[in-house]
C-alpha positions as CSV (number, residue, x, y, z in Angstrom):
1,M,-26.4,3.7,17.9
2,A,-23.7,3.3,15.2
3,R,-22.4,6.2,13.3
4,P,-23.3,6.5,9.6
5,K,-20.6,5.1,7.4
6,K,-18.8,7.8,5.2
7,D,-18.8,7.3,1.4
8,E,-15.1,6.8,0.5
9,T,-15.9,6.1,-3.3
10,G,-13.5,8.0,-5.6
11,K,-11.0,9.0,-2.8
12,R,-7.2,8.2,-3.2
13,Y,-5.1,6.8,-0.5
14,G,-1.5,6.4,-1.7
15,R,-1.6,4.3,-4.9
16,L,-5.2,3.1,-4.1
17,V,-8.4,4.6,-5.6
18,V,-11.7,3.5,-3.9
19,L,-14.2,2.0,-6.3
20,S,-17.1,0.9,-4.0
21,R,-18.1,-0.4,-0.7
22,R,-17.8,-4.2,-0.2
23,G,-20.6,-5.7,1.9
24,T,-22.0,-3.9,5.0
25,H,-18.7,-3.7,6.9
26,D,-15.9,-1.1,6.5
27,D,-14.3,-3.1,3.4
28,W,-13.8,-1.4,0.2
29,N,-13.1,-2.4,-3.4
30,V,-10.0,-0.6,-4.6
31,R,-7.8,-0.3,-7.7
32,C,-4.1,0.2,-7.4
33,D,-2.1,2.3,-9.8
34,C,-0.7,-0.9,-11.3
35,G,-4.2,-1.9,-12.3
36,R,-4.9,-4.6,-9.8
37,E,-8.3,-4.6,-8.1
38,T,-8.6,-5.9,-4.5
39,F,-10.4,-5.1,-1.2
40,T,-9.1,-3.6,2.0
41,P,-10.4,-2.4,5.3
42,G,-11.3,1.3,5.4
43,Y,-9.5,1.9,8.6
44,G,-6.1,0.8,7.3
45,M,-6.5,3.3,4.4
46,R,-7.6,6.1,6.6
47,I,-4.7,5.9,9.0
48,G,-2.1,5.5,6.3
49,R,-1.2,1.9,6.8
50,T,-2.6,0.7,3.5
51,K,-1.3,2.6,0.6
52,Q,-0.9,0.0,-2.3
53,C,-1.7,-3.5,-3.3
54,M,0.1,-6.5,-1.8
55,P,2.2,-7.2,-4.8
56,C,3.3,-3.6,-5.2
57,N,4.3,-3.6,-1.5
58,H,6.4,-6.7,-1.9
59,E,8.0,-5.2,-5.0
60,D,8.9,-2.0,-3.1
61,T,10.3,-4.0,-0.2
62,R,12.6,-5.9,-2.6
63,K,13.9,-2.8,-4.1
64,R,14.7,-1.3,-0.8
65,A,16.5,-4.4,0.4
66,A,18.6,-4.5,-2.9
67,E,19.6,-0.9,-2.4
68,R,20.6,-1.5,1.2
69,C,22.8,-4.5,0.1
70,E,24.4,-2.7,-2.6
71,A,25.2,0.4,-0.3
72,K,26.7,-1.9,2.2
73,F,28.9,-3.8,-0.3
74,Q,30.1,-0.4,-1.8
75,N,31.0,0.6,1.7
76,L,32.9,-2.6,2.4
77,A,34.6,-2.2,-0.9
78,K,35.9,1.3,0.0
79,H,37.5,0.0,3.2
80,A,39.0,-3.2,1.7
81,P,42.9,-3.5,1.6
């Protein structure tokens, strides 16, 4: 017999706030702090894998890559003749 599903409505996971269950599976409608609404599996939120919407995730990835490049070039400039 399956376990009863927990009600995650109103809980916060990273930048996501759970709005409601989506269907009968473990999918949830969520709202990101940026205002976008989407859905995500509950398991990913509970284990910490899903913390924000996909556009925010891509934006953070681009920022980190730019910071790494900048640091690398500054380091190269220090050692240039």
